[in-house]
N, C-alpha and C positions, 0 to 999 in steps of 0.2 A: 457353593463356595466353601472353602475350608475355614473353620473358626478356631480361634485359640481355645484350647480345652482347659478344663479345670486341672488336668494333669500337668499341663505346661505351667500353670500358675504355681502349683505345688512344687514343681521342680526348681523354680527360681527362688523359692524360699519365702514367698508371701504367705501361703497357707501354713508353711512350716513355722513361721513366726507365731501365728495364732495358736498352733498346736503346742509350741513350747510354753506359751503363756498359760494355756489351759493346764499343762502338765505341772507347772510350778504351783498353780493355784490348788490343784487337786492333791498335791503332796503336803499341803499345809495341814496342821492338826485341825480336826473337826471342831466346830464351835467357836473358832477364832474369828475376828472381824474380817480377816482376809479370805475366809472360806464359807461364804453364805451358801445355802443349799443350791442356788441356781448358778453359782460362780463358774464352774467348769463349762456348763452349757453356754453361758453368755460369752465367755472368752473364746470358746471354740467357734463361735459365730462372728468373731471380731472382723473378719474380712468383709462380711455383709454389712457390718456397722460402719465401715470406713466411708467417708465422703470427702472427695478431693475438690477443692475450689480452684477453678481455672479462670484467668482473666486473659482476654485477647480481643482481636477485632472481629467484626461480624463476618469476615471472610471465612473464618474457620470455626467459630463458635456456632456450630450447626446442630440442631436437635437430632438429626439422623445419625451423626457421628457419635454424639453422646449416648444415644440409645443403644447403638451397636456395641460401643465400648462397655457399657454396663452389662449387657447381655453376655459378652465374651469374658469379661474380667471378674464379674461378681461383686463389684463395689460400686458406689454411687459417684456421680460427677455433677457438680454445679458449674455452669458456664455463664460468664458475664461478657456480653458483647459490648465493646467500648470503642470510641474513636482512638486513633493512634496516640494522640496527645494524652487522653485520659488514661489509656493503658500504661503509658510510660510513667505518668505522674503517680499512679497507684503503686506501680512496681518500686518506685524510688522512695515514696513517702509513707506508704501504708503496708508494710511488709506482712502484718498479721492478717491482712484481708485476702490473701491468696496462698495457694500451695504450689501451683504451677503457673508460670509466666509464659504466655504465647506471644512472642514479639518478633520484631525484625532486627536483623543484625546491625543495621545502621543506628539503632537505638542504644546499642550496648555501650558505647563510650559515655552515655548519660547514665545508664542503669547500673552497670557493673561497679563503678566507683562507690555506689551507695552501700555496697556490702550486703545487699539484701538477697542476692542469688548465691547459692552454694555451687561450686564447680561440679559438673557432671563427670562421673568416672567412666572413662572410655571402656574399661574392662567389663562394665555392667551393661553395655549396649551390644546386643547380640548381632545386629546387622551393620555395625559401624563400618566394616570393610566393604559394604555394598553402597555406601553413600557416595554420591557424585563427587568426582575428584576436585572440583573447584572449591568445595567446602573444606576438604580434608588435606589437600596438597597444594592448593592455590594454582592448579593448572587445569586446563580444559583442552582435550585433544592434544596434549603435550605442550600447549602454549601457556605461559604464565598469565593469569588474569590481572596481574598488576599493570598490564598494559592499558587496562580500563581505568578511568578516573573514579574517584569516590571511595566509599568504604566497601571494598570487596569483602564478602563474608570471611574469607580465610584470614584477613588481617585482624579480625576480632574473634576468631574461632577458639583459640587455645589460651589457657591461663598457665602461669608459671608454676603453680603448685596447688595442693589440696585446699589451702585456705587463702588463696591469692585473689586479689582484685586487679592484677596486672596482666595485660595481654602478653602472650609469648609470640615472637615472630616465627618460631618453628614449632612443629608438633610436639605435644606432651601427652600425658595420660589424663589430662583434665581439660574439659571444654566448657564454653559458656552456655551454648544452646545446642540441642540436637535438631538439625534441620528436618523439615518434613514437607515443605512446599516453597515454591519460588517461581519467578516468571520474568519474562522480558516485556516490559511495559511500553506502551505507545499511545497513540490517540485513537479514540473510537468515533465512528460517525454513522449517520443514517443515510445510506446511499439513495434511498427514495426521496430524501429531502435535499441532499447535496447535489445529486444528479451527475456527478463525475468522480473519478477516482481521486483520493487524497494520497499524495506520495511524499509530502514533506512536512516536517514539524512547523515550518513557516506559515502554513495555511491557517494556524490558530489565530493569527493576527490579520488574516485577509479580510478586507472591508466587505467582501462578498458575503461574509457570514456575520456581519456586524449585528450585535445584540443577540446572537444565537450560539455563542461559544461559552465554554466554562473551563476553569482550571481548578485543580483541587486545592483546598485551603488547609494544607499541612505544610508548614514552612519548609521543612527539610526536603520535601518531595516536590512541592509546587515550584520552588525556586529552580529545581533541576529542569522541570519541563519548560519553564520560562527561558532558561539558558539555552536549551536545545532550539527553541523557537528563534531566539535572538541571533544565535550563531548561524542558523539556517538562512536567515534573512540578511546576514552580513551587518547587523546592527552593532555587534560587538563580538569580541573574542575573549576567551578565558585561558589563563595559564593552567588552571585545573578547576573544572566546573564542580568537582566534588570537594573543593577546599578553597572557596573564593576569598579574596582579600576584601577589606572594607570598601575600597574604591570600586571593586567589581560589584559588590552588593549594592552600593549606592547607585551605580549605573543601571543595573538590571531592574531595580525597584523603581527608578525614575521612568524607565521604559514601560513597566507595568502600569504605573500611575497614569501615564499618557494614554495607554490603551483603554484603561478603565474610564478616564475622563471623556474619551471619544465615544464611549458606549459600546465597546467591542464585546464585553462580557455580559451574559445574561445573569449569571449567578456564580457562586463559589461553593463547592461541596466538601464536606469532611468525611462523610460515611458512604459506604457501599450503596445503601438504599437511596440516598439523595441522588447519587449519580444515575441510578437506574430510573428514578422518577423523572429526572430532567430529560432523559433521552426518550423514554416511552411517551411522555406528554407532547414531545415535539418542540418544547420550549428551547431546547438546545439541540443542535444538529451535529456539532463537532466539539469534542472535549477530551480532557484527560480521563482515562478510564482504566479499570482493572479487568482482567480477563473474565472473571465470573459475572461481572456486571454486564459485559457484552452478551454472555450466554443467557443471562436473565432477561435481557431485552429480546433476544431471539426466541426465547421460550414463550413469549407473549405474542408470537406470530409476526414480529416486526423485523425488518432487515436492519442489521447492524454489523459493521465491519471493524475489526481490530487492525488498523492500517500498518502494513510493513513499510516503514518510512525509509527513504534512501539514506538519511543521516545516521540511522541505527537506533538501538533500543536503550532504554533505561532499565537496568537490572535491579532486582531485589531478592532477598531471601528471608524466610521466616523459620523460626524454630521454637522449641519449648525448653524451658529451664526450670530449675528447682528453687523454691524458697528456702532461705536459711532456716526457717522455722521447722522444716520437715525433719523427722527423725523416726527411728524404729519402724514399725510396720507400715506407717503412713508413707515413709520414704520408700520402702520396698514397693508399695502400691504405685507410687509415682513413677518408679523405674519400670514397672510392668506396663503402665500406660504409655510411656515413651517407646518401649519396645513394641508394643501393640501398634502404635502409630506408624512404625517403620515396616511392620510385617507385610503390608501390601494392600489391605482392603481400603484404608483411608486414602492412600496414594491413587488408587483406581477411582475412588469416589470423586476426589478433587480433580483428577485428570479429565473426567467427563465434563468439567466446567472450564477446562483450558489450562489448569495449573500443571506443574510438573512435580513428580515424586522425588524425594531425596534419595530413595532406593528404588530406581525404576525396575530393576530386575525382579524385585519382590512384587511390585504393583502389576507387572505384566501378567502374573499368574491370575489376576482377578479381572483382566480385560480380555475381550474377544480379539481374535486376530484382526478383525476389521477396525476395532477401536484403536488398537496399538498402531496399526498402519496409518490411520488418520491423524491421531493426536501426536505421535512421536516421530513418525517417519515422513510425514508430509505427503502421503500418497492419497489419491482420490478415494473418497469413501465408497466402499463396495456395498454398503447398505446405509440406510438412514442412521445418523448419529443422534443418540438420545442422551439427555442430561441425567444426573443422578435421581431426578424426581420424576422421570418417565416422559418428559416432554421432548419432542423432536427439535433439534437444533440445526441440523444440516441434512439436506437431502442427498440421496445417493449420487455420487459423482462430484460432490463438492470437495474442495481442497482447503486445508486449514490456512487461515490468514498467516502469512509469513513463512509458511513451509515447515520444514522439519525442525526437530529439537536442535540439531547441530547448526542449522542455518540461523536460527534465532539467537542461540547463545554464543555463536561465533561472531555476532555483530552487536554486542553490548559495548557501548562507548562510555557509559558512566553508570555507577551503582548509587543507589540511595545512600546518603552520607550524613554524618554529623561532622560539622566543620570546626576548625579552630575558632572561628568567629561566630559560633553558634548563637550566643546571646545577642550579639549585634544583628545577626540575620533575622532572628525572631522579632526583634524590635522594629527593624525596617519592614519586614513582611507585614506586621500588624499595622504599620503606618499605611501601607499600600491598601490593605483590606478596608481600613477605616476612611480612606481618602474619598 
């Protein structure tokens, strides 16, 4: 596989920045405080001295990605894997604790007003024109994604200017995050324990699975899954599941409290690992899940299905943004990291877990024909499918749950969202969890 070479780094100006620093130091008069004997050598190695601090969720803060980036780019990365709530809280309140923010687009109405992210310059992103269109133009296969409810990434993609914290409804040269992964989420289940296909969100409240279901304990996302269930069962309807009224929030949380009181839920999870453990242990047989959690269960030799439900999917998108504190060669390094993430290797790595790449054309170069056909085109596996860690996920002949990329993303009915009544939502959700 092709690696980003040192020459590519130099061409973009990162190494050049270190060289200029060294040149300035070497031109200072000898014997001055600015020109110690080791000065030019130390500054020439400034690239190797850089350490960028990343915060994000456990989904993408992966040691193998960090190690490959360090090998390809020549500087160090420190990754902190956090829950979604912790990640947003640090982004908003502790700007000096990170250099790169890896977050979801639905979080941006909370994070961007803090002023702690600096707009990303489109002109510095080498593969921006290869990013999937629903991020950059708000359309997918020619159809506007605004037909889906919630915070579609395009709605919070652009900023009005280089120092702005205001979202632009139309494309500009400044963006909030550069996307690198996204998915169409649904319910996961253990077919060996459920013993029949799961085809509707409504099954999460089915008494048949009483005490063996789980919903994720992230208010902005958990409430969406609950809404999908309630609508599927005809318990209530929403004008916009992505922007509920207080009355709608009251009604759906009352429904959740009733389900909890009746013993429907075994547990509530906040992190990737918690969801995997609940499913592998058999404590839970049907639950809210993320795609790599399903693959993690499969990698342990257990059956797990990511159900293509008839009501459609809940969509989400994640990307990386820049701290306001970044400048100079550290800022150059951060741009190099972002460009590296779009270059293809990361997209292929995450693709083998079931995620999609923001620049699929680039990732395709790092995937075999069999992998691309299975993960993106929905074709039967022509060989065993193996995850990024070498474990077999699917046997030859298997078909990806939900089919092709176009089928899955053509059936998103709501995106993860920050609502106008977000404070009220969190209050009511916490009441439900504590009830």
